[in-house]
Legacy VTK file of the C-alpha trace (Angstrom):
# vtk DataFile Version 3.0
C-alpha trace
ASCII
DATASET POLYDATA
POINTS 415 float
0.045 -0.103 0.019
1.223 3.435 -0.549
0.581 6.684 0.716
1.745 10.308 0.031
1.262 13.104 2.254
2.136 16.759 1.210
3.067 19.786 2.725
0.418 22.378 3.186
2.532 25.391 2.469
4.238 26.349 -0.883
7.238 23.850 -0.457
4.892 20.961 -0.183
6.283 17.499 0.927
4.444 14.289 0.316
4.034 10.852 2.069
3.466 7.775 -0.118
2.721 4.312 1.085
2.844 1.368 -1.350
1.496 -1.490 0.496
1.244 -5.300 -0.838
-0.014 -7.870 1.969
1.157 -11.454 1.874
-0.961 -14.381 3.099
0.711 -16.801 5.273
0.669 -18.305 8.592
2.655 -19.525 11.266
2.378 -21.732 14.517
4.525 -18.787 15.950
3.868 -16.082 18.424
1.014 -16.811 20.522
0.894 -13.287 21.701
0.603 -12.175 18.328
-2.251 -14.713 17.272
-4.273 -13.534 20.216
-3.773 -9.868 19.438
-4.475 -10.248 15.828
-7.608 -12.341 16.558
-8.706 -9.585 18.803
-8.788 -7.376 15.783
-10.424 -9.838 13.264
-13.845 -8.227 13.849
-12.574 -4.966 12.906
-11.168 -6.161 9.615
-14.209 -7.924 8.876
-16.286 -4.698 9.518
-13.813 -2.715 7.308
-14.007 -5.322 4.475
-17.803 -5.131 4.372
-17.951 -1.344 4.358
-15.212 -1.153 1.953
-16.657 -4.065 -0.388
-20.085 -2.290 -0.390
-18.686 1.181 -1.421
-16.449 -0.461 -4.267
-19.097 -3.012 -5.418
-21.700 -0.051 -5.835
-19.584 2.262 -7.604
-18.003 -0.071 -10.342
-19.097 -3.084 -12.533
-16.852 -6.276 -13.235
-14.538 -8.149 -11.230
-13.363 -6.844 -7.815
-10.431 -7.775 -5.711
-8.557 -6.167 -2.776
-6.852 -6.739 0.422
-8.392 -5.215 3.594
-5.542 -6.235 5.743
-3.200 -4.664 3.277
-5.082 -1.231 3.498
-5.459 -1.202 7.188
-2.035 -2.104 8.024
-0.303 0.310 5.439
-2.499 3.163 6.773
-1.841 2.313 10.122
1.761 3.825 9.917
0.481 7.352 9.052
-2.282 6.940 11.504
0.346 6.484 14.081
1.291 10.118 13.288
-1.922 11.664 13.169
-3.768 13.574 15.731
-7.175 15.170 16.703
-9.996 14.832 14.229
-7.949 13.462 11.422
-6.787 10.503 13.621
-10.429 10.045 14.881
-11.948 10.053 11.421
-9.226 7.604 10.186
-9.869 5.030 13.094
-13.603 5.244 12.198
-13.444 4.692 8.656
-10.637 2.120 8.968
-12.363 0.424 11.858
-9.263 1.031 14.129
-11.079 0.071 17.554
-7.906 -0.173 19.769
-5.908 2.817 20.895
-2.910 3.454 18.577
-0.362 1.711 20.753
-2.480 -1.305 20.897
-3.130 -1.067 17.141
0.522 -0.932 16.636
1.168 -3.890 18.890
-1.698 -5.811 17.096
-0.113 -5.272 13.477
3.468 -5.989 14.756
2.156 -9.277 16.342
0.410 -10.198 13.016
3.436 -9.638 10.950
5.420 -11.793 13.284
3.061 -14.434 13.075
3.210 -14.473 9.430
7.109 -14.152 9.032
7.783 -16.695 11.703
6.125 -19.504 9.868
8.624 -22.500 9.258
10.879 -21.743 6.419
9.990 -25.410 4.818
6.346 -24.301 4.698
4.566 -25.693 1.487
3.470 -22.136 0.407
5.236 -18.904 -0.408
4.719 -15.965 1.784
6.481 -12.630 1.537
6.003 -9.731 3.867
8.067 -6.798 3.490
8.207 -3.116 4.342
10.467 -0.197 3.505
10.384 3.599 4.299
11.848 5.541 1.233
12.699 9.031 2.386
13.675 11.995 0.676
17.446 13.123 1.497
17.236 15.706 4.053
13.686 15.324 5.240
13.577 15.425 8.955
11.040 12.840 10.462
10.070 12.899 13.930
12.264 10.516 15.651
9.690 8.585 17.329
7.767 7.979 14.227
10.856 6.697 12.413
11.619 4.435 15.062
8.107 3.215 15.255
7.918 2.279 11.534
11.316 0.490 11.675
10.780 -1.312 14.790
6.975 -2.106 14.682
6.516 -2.464 11.065
10.066 -3.587 9.988
10.117 -0.544 7.391
13.885 0.148 6.988
14.835 3.580 5.874
15.838 3.821 2.254
17.129 7.301 1.271
16.239 8.182 -2.191
16.090 11.536 -4.114
12.472 11.997 -4.834
12.724 15.659 -5.947
15.706 15.776 -8.048
15.714 12.316 -9.538
12.183 11.146 -9.317
12.479 8.673 -12.440
15.080 6.931 -10.718
13.370 6.644 -7.527
10.096 5.639 -9.101
12.064 2.770 -10.848
13.787 1.903 -7.711
10.476 1.634 -5.622
8.662 -0.222 -8.478
11.518 -2.813 -9.116
11.459 -3.584 -5.283
7.547 -4.027 -5.275
7.666 -6.181 -8.459
10.427 -8.355 -7.015
8.692 -8.942 -3.843
5.495 -9.973 -5.446
7.184 -12.295 -8.170
6.487 -9.574 -10.770
2.754 -9.712 -10.154
2.280 -6.049 -9.113
4.170 -3.878 -11.352
4.403 -0.051 -11.768
2.442 0.792 -8.428
3.913 4.348 -8.571
3.323 5.989 -11.583
5.782 8.690 -12.696
3.006 11.207 -12.194
2.797 10.204 -8.689
6.411 11.118 -7.894
6.145 14.921 -8.177
8.445 17.440 -6.875
6.277 17.619 -3.952
6.817 13.920 -2.726
9.050 13.386 0.357
8.202 10.229 1.975
7.205 6.681 0.487
6.115 3.739 2.796
5.860 0.528 1.310
4.185 -2.718 2.601
4.286 -5.652 0.153
2.134 -8.721 0.347
2.437 -11.813 -1.641
0.792 -15.353 -1.254
0.953 -18.483 -3.422
-0.288 -21.880 -2.298
-1.687 -25.179 -3.642
-5.073 -26.606 -2.550
-5.275 -29.073 0.017
-7.056 -31.174 -2.457
-5.937 -30.019 -6.084
-8.298 -30.359 -9.055
-7.450 -32.964 -11.581
-6.286 -31.126 -14.703
-8.133 -33.799 -16.887
-11.366 -32.874 -15.307
-11.243 -29.264 -16.521
-13.493 -28.677 -19.295
-14.968 -26.008 -21.612
-18.338 -24.601 -20.346
-20.767 -21.788 -20.044
-20.091 -19.139 -17.104
-23.470 -17.159 -17.266
-22.750 -13.589 -16.723
-26.663 -12.829 -16.653
-29.702 -14.776 -16.972
-29.292 -14.377 -20.961
-25.738 -13.791 -21.498
-22.945 -16.273 -21.088
-19.439 -16.650 -22.020
-17.303 -20.045 -22.475
-14.689 -20.709 -20.067
-12.528 -23.685 -18.562
-14.428 -24.925 -15.570
-12.507 -27.035 -13.136
-14.317 -30.038 -11.406
-13.715 -32.174 -8.316
-15.662 -34.085 -5.565
-14.077 -33.935 -1.980
-14.923 -33.112 1.331
-15.234 -29.290 2.228
-16.925 -27.010 4.694
-20.344 -26.466 3.465
-23.277 -24.264 4.052
-26.440 -23.523 2.356
-29.617 -21.459 2.482
-32.475 -20.473 0.429
-30.525 -17.953 -1.247
-26.790 -19.056 -1.449
-24.312 -21.713 -1.150
-20.923 -21.497 0.571
-17.997 -23.729 0.335
-14.498 -23.471 2.214
-11.731 -24.539 0.366
-8.614 -24.913 2.136
-4.886 -24.536 1.106
-2.437 -27.081 1.800
-0.908 -27.442 5.307
-1.721 -23.897 6.579
-4.477 -21.685 8.176
-5.522 -20.165 5.013
-8.692 -21.001 3.045
-10.709 -19.769 0.235
-14.572 -18.924 1.016
-16.775 -18.905 -2.002
-20.223 -17.235 -1.519
-22.428 -18.445 -4.505
-25.840 -16.982 -4.969
-28.428 -19.455 -5.970
-29.738 -17.023 -8.811
-27.588 -16.263 -11.639
-28.339 -12.752 -11.076
-28.387 -12.855 -7.396
-24.795 -11.325 -6.559
-26.181 -7.704 -6.337
-28.806 -8.674 -4.002
-26.226 -10.500 -1.870
-23.733 -7.561 -1.944
-26.625 -5.248 -0.896
-27.598 -7.223 1.974
-24.029 -8.434 3.308
-23.231 -7.901 6.901
-20.508 -9.028 9.098
-23.233 -10.951 11.313
-24.301 -12.834 8.241
-20.954 -13.839 7.089
-20.002 -15.009 10.594
-23.169 -16.898 10.804
-22.681 -18.705 7.434
-19.107 -19.593 8.429
-20.264 -20.897 11.872
-23.105 -22.932 10.248
-20.894 -24.631 7.884
-19.968 -28.512 8.222
-17.947 -30.939 6.472
-19.774 -32.438 3.472
-18.934 -34.340 0.243
-19.205 -31.486 -2.446
-19.149 -31.683 -6.028
-17.423 -28.347 -7.008
-17.338 -26.699 -10.172
-15.208 -23.551 -10.329
-13.778 -21.632 -13.167
-10.183 -20.781 -13.672
-9.596 -17.236 -13.506
-6.833 -14.667 -13.450
-7.342 -10.902 -13.226
-5.814 -7.733 -11.720
-7.824 -4.981 -10.083
-7.059 -1.226 -9.559
-9.333 1.349 -7.661
-8.693 4.700 -6.405
-9.481 4.798 -2.613
-9.392 8.552 -1.757
-12.895 9.349 -2.712
-14.231 6.055 -1.086
-12.519 6.589 2.052
-13.916 10.105 2.285
-17.306 8.690 1.633
-16.795 6.395 4.820
-16.124 9.424 6.810
-12.236 9.980 6.390
-12.334 13.589 5.026
-10.085 15.562 7.100
-6.858 13.719 6.165
-7.372 14.810 2.662
-7.970 18.407 3.584
-4.804 20.773 3.229
-6.262 23.127 5.761
-7.181 20.728 8.440
-5.160 17.566 8.105
-2.922 16.854 11.105
-0.181 14.517 10.706
2.115 16.295 12.898
3.267 12.958 14.459
5.393 12.207 11.174
7.094 15.457 10.787
7.111 19.115 11.710
6.026 20.111 8.176
2.217 20.198 7.722
1.198 17.092 5.613
-2.130 15.834 4.061
-3.292 12.904 1.721
-4.255 13.449 -1.890
-4.927 10.180 -3.251
-4.854 6.546 -2.589
-4.594 3.725 -5.177
-4.863 -0.139 -4.533
-3.708 -2.356 -6.894
-4.250 -6.313 -6.715
-3.769 -9.495 -8.618
-5.262 -12.943 -8.222
-4.926 -16.374 -10.121
-6.796 -19.416 -9.395
-6.383 -22.737 -11.248
-6.219 -26.621 -10.609
-3.387 -26.387 -8.324
-4.176 -23.450 -6.307
-4.044 -19.633 -5.654
-1.686 -16.768 -6.260
-2.389 -13.327 -4.964
-0.937 -10.135 -4.351
-1.976 -6.705 -3.428
-0.773 -3.032 -3.372
-2.067 -0.024 -2.231
-0.508 3.532 -3.035
-1.917 6.451 -1.102
-1.076 9.639 -2.303
-1.041 12.891 -0.380
-1.020 16.612 -1.566
2.462 15.867 -0.436
-9.019 -22.003 -6.381
-14.678 -37.291 -11.330
-17.595 -37.773 -9.415
-17.131 -40.903 -7.352
-19.839 -43.253 -6.085
-21.298 -41.092 -3.649
-23.353 -38.901 -5.979
-26.559 -39.685 -3.843
-24.831 -37.904 -0.980
-23.023 -35.148 -2.546
-23.755 -31.405 -2.535
-23.453 -29.787 -5.870
-21.877 -26.433 -5.754
-21.728 -25.228 -9.460
-19.998 -21.719 -9.536
-20.950 -20.999 -13.182
-22.184 -17.626 -12.418
-21.102 -14.388 -10.720
-20.098 -15.060 -7.054
-18.081 -13.492 -4.148
-14.847 -14.954 -2.433
-12.743 -14.308 0.392
-9.401 -15.565 1.346
-9.436 -16.183 5.111
-6.586 -16.482 7.671
-8.275 -19.264 10.005
-5.622 -18.790 12.839
-6.717 -15.300 13.424
-10.164 -15.008 11.607
-8.816 -11.878 9.480
-10.067 -11.740 5.916
-6.933 -11.240 3.864
-8.321 -10.654 0.601
-12.069 -10.186 -0.756
-13.296 -10.247 -4.314
-15.922 -11.075 -6.847
-15.972 -12.681 -10.027
-18.293 -11.302 -12.738
-16.501 -12.482 -15.942
-13.716 -14.995 -16.031
-12.578 -14.178 -19.284
-11.647 -10.638 -18.083
-8.092 -10.277 -17.255
-8.414 -6.614 -15.858
LINES 2 416
371 0 1 2 3 4 5 6 7 8 9 10 11 12 13 14 15 16 17 18 19 20 21 22 23 24 25 26 27 28 29 30 31 32 33 34 35 36 37 38 39 40 41 42 43 44 45 46 47 48 49 50 51 52 53 54 55 56 57 58 59 60 61 62 63 64 65 66 67 68 69 70 71 72 73 74 75 76 77 78 79 80 81 82 83 84 85 86 87 88 89 90 91 92 93 94 95 96 97 98 99 100 101 102 103 104 105 106 107 108 109 110 111 112 113 114 115 116 117 118 119 120 121 122 123 124 125 126 127 128 129 130 131 132 133 134 135 136 137 138 139 140 141 142 143 144 145 146 147 148 149 150 151 152 153 154 155 156 157 158 159 160 161 162 163 164 165 166 167 168 169 170 171 172 173 174 175 176 177 178 179 180 181 182 183 184 185 186 187 188 189 190 191 192 193 194 195 196 197 198 199 200 201 202 203 204 205 206 207 208 209 210 211 212 213 214 215 216 217 218 219 220 221 222 223 224 225 226 227 228 229 230 231 232 233 234 235 236 237 238 239 240 241 242 243 244 245 246 247 248 249 250 251 252 253 254 255 256 257 258 259 260 261 262 263 264 265 266 267 268 269 270 271 272 273 274 275 276 277 278 279 280 281 282 283 284 285 286 287 288 289 290 291 292 293 294 295 296 297 298 299 300 301 302 303 304 305 306 307 308 309 310 311 312 313 314 315 316 317 318 319 320 321 322 323 324 325 326 327 328 329 330 331 332 333 334 335 336 337 338 339 340 341 342 343 344 345 346 347 348 349 350 351 352 353 354 355 356 357 358 359 360 361 362 363 364 365 366 367 368 369 370
43 372 373 374 375 376 377 378 379 380 381 382 383 384 385 386 387 388 389 390 391 392 393 394 395 396 397 398 399 400 401 402 403 404 405 406 407 408 409 410 411 412 413 414
């Protein structure tokens, strides 16, 4: 995730965060697990709020990382004061005091990073702080982002050599995400006003606990609407999965191999039922569905898909109540530096690929400131045929945090 804060005076300095969140797990730090679990409800609430805003404002596929956005913005939030801090806390669902929030973020990062090195999935969590040469950060803020978020200080010349700085930051982000997230920071973002770039990188790749046989993947229709469809590749398998059903929807939980992560697929029963699901979605409903699931033999049909998504979040967060942080005259980020700073734009970029083997996902958020063969048990098998628009979540079961959220409207769309 990336965030840029700018000076309010004529010299205008900027703070930018580029954030990618990596999904992974660990058996590690019990304290970190407890602390993170305590904030899972906050992340879920933020996910539902943000999803509603984004789903209502745009058509097509959608994918984002709520944890990434919350975590990245927690850094400048640590330097916010007054109404600016209050509005950020409300919009981002930071319920704990700032010091406890920082502890929770640090605990969760440790939980992810301390996973065994021989784990059967890829996990990358990396942070860096790119600072304009000569910019004086408050010592306590600098120490906080380095100690709590592991954001080591990387001096760059954002003012006199913006092209090189842009390449350096983008190359770093692309490397951390195996080239899945590229060009997060556009040259137009690194203006003469840019002074600080905070980057949090997130990358996750894992196989399914039970992979789909490639020979069972066939061409089939994915119904975009009741009267329109596209032909795509549909994966098929029958296996034991967590399953829930109601009059209006079906849910399956598809775990990843040897880890606490799983994909939750929410499938409306009606081809055109996604919009209705989205409009009535609440944290309580999702929690109830997850608690109501039980192990069933499920015949699953799921499309293969790969797409990336990009959304501008500044106006969205302002609609969610976070207005003052974007106001040059009112923003208070005085805990970051002595120079007045404010936010001018936030860009979130994400990538997801689902196939027979598993899932690969990455996300980046840039905040710019005005500085994944039926057997002989057919009679007992539940049928889950995701051949029309659906929602999906990638959940960290160890803490209950929603790592990624999205919807698939058209599997043929790449972007």
